N, C-alpha and C positions, 0 to 999 in steps of 0.2 A: 479871445480867440477860438473858443466853444461856439459864441453867435455867428460867427463867417463861415466855420465850418458847418454848423448846421443850415445855415440858408444856402449855402453850395448844394449839399444834399436835398433839398427841396425840390431842385432841376433834375435829380437823379429818377423820382418817380414818373412810371410811364402811365398815360392816362385814356380812358375810352369814356368821353364825356357823354353826357345827356343827350339824347336824339340821335346817338350813332349807334349804327348794328354793324358789327364785326364779326365775320365767321372765319375759324382758321385755328393755328396754332400760333402762341405767343411763347417764346422761351426768352428770360430777363432774367439778368444780374441783379436787377435791382427791383425796389418796392412798384407793385401795379395797384390802379385805381379803375374800379369800371363802375362808372354811373348811369351807362347806356344798355343795350342789347349784345350779349356776347353767347356764341355759339362754338363749342370746338374746346381745345385742351391748354392749359396755362402749366409754366413749369417756369417757377420764379425761387430766386434765391435770396428773394426777403419775404414782405408782407405784401399780402392780398388783401386789397379792401373791395368791398363789394357795395357801393352805395346805397342808400335808399331807392333811389328811382331805377336803381339795374336791375334786369332780369337777365339772369346767367343759368345755361347749359353746359355742363363743361366737368372737365377732367383736371381737378386742379393740384399740383404738387407745388408746396412753398412752405417757408420756415414758420411763418405766422399768419393768421388768418381772422378776419374782423367781417361778420356778414350783418348788413343791415337791412339788404335788399331780397330779392325772390333769386333762390338758386337751387338749382335743379343739378343731381350728376353726383360724384364721388370725388373726396376730399383725402388727401394723404398730408398731413402737416406736423411737421419736425417739432415744433414746441407749442403754442398755444394759439387754439381754435375759440374765437367770442361769437357766440350767437346772440347778437343785439335784440331788444325788445320789439315787438313790431315786425320781425322779419320771417320769412319761410324759408325752411330750408328742408330740401328732400333728397334723401340720396343715403349712400355710403361714408361713413367719416372712419379715418385711421388717425389718430391723434395722441399725442404725447399726453397734453392736458386740454381739459374743457371747461368752459363758459357757457352756460344758458342763464340769460337774463329773464326775469320775469315778464310775460308777454310773448316771449317768444314762440314760435311754431316750429318742431322738428319733429317728422317724420322718415324713419329707415332706421338703419344700424348705425352703431357707434362702437368702434375696437380702440381701446387706449393701448398703446405699441409705445415700445423704448425706443430709444436713439438707433441702434442696432436693427429694430425691427423696421424704423421709418426707411432707411438705407434698402433694406432689401424691397417695404412695398414699393416705394418711388421709384426704383428700378423695375420693378415688374409693373405697374403703371404704365410706364414711359416705354416700356419694350413692346407691351401688348398692343397699344395702340388701343385699345377697347374705346368705344363707344359709350357717350353719357347714355343712361336707360332712359331716361325721362326724354319727352318730346321738346324739339328745340323751340324757344320763342319766335314767334310771329315777326315779320317785318312789319315795321311800323305803318299804320296807313297813311296816306297822303289825301288830307282834304283839301 
């Protein structure tokens, strides 16, 4: 029974695939995986995964986050944020728990927050509509 339920949940993951450029706002009750280029804001009630080939410039509010690629902007994470080896994160982090693997690059500020502080920080970020601080990734060149 658990295997069937797990297989069904795979279909609930929203994706921006490699080679895709998206600019805008994503609001999702599900997990999200980005392997392409994204510029904007993300509000997810699940996990946000930024893949190895991703370039992201965003304000992100989520429950958990795994970063494998290049990311600029701000994160408000309710539980665990994992910055994986060989990735680059630049910006402001507000997280409950943080994992930084050997070889990862982090340049910015980090504040450890409680669950109550998460609710406040997430609400403030969503209401402010603040733009990410770093420059947006460039559109991919066509050859």
